C-alpha positions, 0 to 999 in steps of 0.5 A, a space after each residue: 586206123 591202127 590201134 596203138 598199145 603201150 610197150 610192156 615197160 611203158 617208159 624209156 628206161 628198163 627196170 634196173 636189173 638185180 645184177 651183182 656188181 662186176 667185181 663181186 666174185 666168181 660167175 658160173 656162166 657158159 655163154 658170154 654175150 657182148 651187146 644188148 641189142 636185139 641180136 644179143 638179147 635173142 642169143 642170151 634169152 635162147 641160150 638161157 632157155 636151153 639151160 645155160 648160164 649166160 652173162 650179157 654185157 653192155 658198155 652202156 649204163 642203160 642196157 636199152 641204149 643200142 642201135 636196135 632201140 632207135 630203129 623206127 620203121 619196123 621188122 619184117 613179118 609176112 603179108 597174107 599172100 606172102 611167100 619166102 620167094 617174094 621177100 627173097 626177090 626184094 632182098 636180092 634186088 636191094 642188095 644189087 644182086 650181091 646177097 648170098 642166097 643161102 643167107 637170104 633163104 635162111 632169113 626168109 624161111 626162119 624169120 616169121 617163126 622167130 618173130 612168132 616165138 620171140 615177139 608175138 602174143 605169149 612169146 618170150 618177149 611179147 611186143 604190143 605191135 600196132 593192130 587194125 580195128 579188127 585186131 589183126 596185125 597192122 602191116 605197112 609198106 616200105 621202100 623196095 618191098 613188093 608187099 606190106 609186110 612190116 610190123 611196127 609200133 608207131 614210129 619207134 618199133 625198136 623201143 617197143 621191141 627192146 623194152 620187152 626184150 630187156 625186161 625178159 632178160 632181167 627177169 630170167 634167172 639164168 641171165 646175169 646182165 652187166 651194164 656199164 662194162 666195156 669189153 676192151 678185147 677178146 681173149 684166146 686160149 692156147 689152142 686159138 679158141 676165143 675164151 672170153 673178153 677183158 672187161 672194164 667196169 667203167 664206174 670203178 675203173 677195174 679191169 677183169 678177164 671174163 672167161 666163157 666157153 662161147 662168146 657171142 658178139 652182138 655189138 652193132 654197127 659203126 656209124 660213129 666213124 662218119 661225121 653224119 650218122 643216124 646211129 647213137 654214139 655207141 656205134 663205134 665198131 667195137 665188136 668188129 675191131 675186137 674180132 679183127 684184133 684176134 684174127 677173125 675174117 671180115 668181109 664187105 667192109 666197103 659197104 656202108 649204107 647211107 640212109 636217104 632221109 635224116 632231119 637236117 638241123 645245123 649243129 645237131 646230130 642227125 635224126 632218122 626219118 624212117 623209110 615208113 614215111 616214104 612207104 606211107 606216101 611222103 615225097 622228095 622235093 628239091 629247092 624249087 619245090 619239084 618232085 625229083 625221085 621219079 626222074 632218077 628211078 622208076 620206083 621213085 622214093 621207094 627205090 633202094 636206099 643207095 639209089 635214093 641217097 645218091 639222087 638226093 646228093 645229086 639234087 643238092 649239088 654244090 649249092 644246097 645243104 639238104 632237100 625236102 621230104 613232104 608228107 603234108 598231103 596226108 591227114 594231119 591227125 593220121 600223121 600225128 598218130 602214125 608218126 608221133 615221135 617224129 612229129 614231136 621231134 620235128 615240131 620242137 625244132 620248128 618244123 610242122 610236118 603236117 603243114 610243110 616239107 621238112 629238110 632232109 639229108 643222107 647220113 651213115 646208117 647201116 654197115 653191110 659188112 662185118 665179121 664173116 659168119 655162116 648160117 649158124 653164127 660161127 666165125 673163123 675163130 673157134 668159140 666166137 659167134 656173131 649176130 646182127 650188124 657186127 656180122 657179115 652173113 652175106 644177107 645184105 650184099 651191097 645194100 640192105 633192104 629196109 627193115 631186115 636189120 631187126 629180123 637178121 639180129 633175131 634170126 642169127 641171135 637164135 642161131 648162135 644160141 642153138 649152135 652153142 647148145 649143140 656144140 656143148 652137147 657134143 663137147 665141141 668148139 663151134 668153128 668154121 673156116 671161110 677161105 673166100 670172104 676175107 677183106 684182106 684185113 691183116 690179123 692183129 695180135 691178141 692183147 698181152 696180159 700181165 695179170 690173171 683175173 678170171 670170172 669163170 664161165 665155163 662150168 668147170 671146177 675153177 668156177 667156184 674160185 674167187 677171182 683176183 681183182 685187177 686194180 687198173 687197166 691191163 698193160 703188157 708193159 707194167 708202166 705207171 698209167 696216166 689219164 688221156 686228155 679228152 681233147 686229144 681223143 676228140 681231135 682224133 675222132 674229128 679227123 676220123 669222122 671228117 675223113 670218112 665223110 668227105 673221102 669215103 662217103 656216098 660217092 668215092 673216087 680213087 684219089 680221095 680214097 688214097 688220101 683217106 688211106 694215109 690219113 686213117 693209117 696215121 690216125 690209127 697209129 696215133 690212137 694205138 700209141 695214145 692207148 699205151 701206158 694210159 688208164 683204160 676208159 670207154 672213150 679211149 677204147 672207142 677211139 682205138 676201135 673206131 680208128 681201126 674200123 675206119 681204116 679197114 673201110 677205107 682200104 676195102 673201098 680202095 681195093 674194090 673198083 666195082 661200083 655197086 650198091 652202097 659202094 658208088 665208085 667213080 674214076 678221077 675223070 668222072 664228074 661227081 654230080 650224078 646223072 639219071 643213067 648212073 642211078 638207074 644202072 645201079 638201082 
C-alpha cells in the first residue's frame, strides 16, 4: 500500500507572502512572470536562482488558485525500465501523430532531470509524493501510457506540488509575489519588444504599468469559454488573448481536449475524475449496465482521451445526460486511501464510489493550442516568453497525453528562465520567428496609454524613480468612466459558453461552426464596446479575453476540415452519432 505524506504547507492556502503592495513604489526586477501555476513558479524560481530579480503576478488573491493546483492524477517521471523513446511513442500516439518531434524529444529527455531538480528530495520545492512500503516512489499507470511512470500524491498531486512551489516562491528573497493583480494587457516599446504589462490592483482599483526586460506568460488555459469544463473559473485564456493583441503568433487553436470523465451533478460545476481511476481499473458502463469501451477501441478505457470522450458521447446519444464510471470492484479501503479527495467529494453528493458506479460526462479540460513557442520558450514577439498551457510548443499535437501538462510547465518554465539569463548575459532580446505555425489570427493593436506610470524592472537608472500612480483604469479617450452591470457581463459569458459547447464542442460540423463564427464575432465586438469608457475590473477583463479566445477557436476549427484528435469534424451530411469505425480511425 503506498504511503501518503502531507504536503509541506499542510493546508489549502499557502502562507501569505510578505510582499509589498503593488502601489508602494519602484520595483527593481528584471523578469515579470504572469501566472502562479507550475510554469510560472518554475520560471520565477529558476530566474531568481540565476541571480535575477523577479516579479510574479497573479490575478487571484490566493496564489494557489490555478489549473496546476487542481491537477489530480500526477506528473510523468520514469519507470525503472523506461526510456525517452518509450514515452515519446505514447505522446505521438495520443497526439494523433501531429506532435512536433523536437518538442517531444525535449520533454522526454529533460523531464526527469527537471523533476529531480525541482520536486524530489532536497530539490528547490520538495514534494512528498506517495511512496511504496520500501520507500521507493509509487508510480501509477494512466491512459495511453505503456508503463507505470506517473508520480502522484493521493488524488490531488497538483495541490502537493503547488503548495511546495508557492512556499519556495514566498521564501525566495529575489522574488516579489503580487497577488490580486490582473494583467490587463501587454505593452510594446518603440522597437516592438514586449516591455511588460498594464496591471490592475483589484482591491484599490488602481492601474499601473510594470516594465520588465523579459515577460513570461504562464497564465494557463481557457476552459472557461465552454459551458462545461473541469477548469477553475480563472481559466479564461487571459494570457493567450493579451499575446494575440500585441501580434504574437498562435497555432493549433482548434484543439481543445475534452476530459472523458467529470462528475455529473445537475446545476454544479463539473468536477474532474482523474485518468488515474481508469488506470487503476475503473470501467465505463452505459445505462444498461454494460461495459462499452472495448467495443470502440482495443485499449478500452485507456484509449486516448479524445477517443474515450467521443465513445461516451456516442453512448449517451439523445436520451441520456451521462454514463457511469465504476471502480467499486476494487477494495473499498484502498479506494479511500488512493482517491480520498474524489471519494469525499462524491460521497458529499450522495455517490459512494466504493459501492456503486458514479455518473460521468466529458467536459472541456486542456487547450492544446496557444502562443507559438520554440524549445526555449521564445515567441514571435521579442522579450515575450511562454510556458505551460498558454504555449503551443507542438508537444501535444492534436490531443494531450495524460499527465504531460505539469511536466510541460516544469520543463518550459525552466527553459524560459534559462533563455532570459542567456539573453541578459549576451545583452540580447530573446526572440524567434515562426513563419509556419500561424493560425491566421489577425494581430490586434496594442493598448493606447494616455498616462505613464512605470514600475521599473529592467535594472536601469530609472529603477530608483518613484512611479506615479494612476487613479483609474487606462483609457485612450480620457472619458469619465462608469461601472459595468455584472448582469451584462454574465449574459455575454452565457452566450460565449453556450455557443462554444453546442457548436464548437466534441463533435463539429461546418454549418454549426459557421453559425458560431457569426455569434462569437458579434459577442467579441460587444465585449470590446462594453470595455470602452468603463472602469477596469477583473471581470470585464476576463470577458474581453474570453470573447477573443472563443472567436479564434471557432475560426480555427472552421478553417480545418481534417478530422483528427480533439478536432472531430464531420460534414453536414454525416450523422453526429459516432460509430465504432469512426473512433478507431482517429484513435
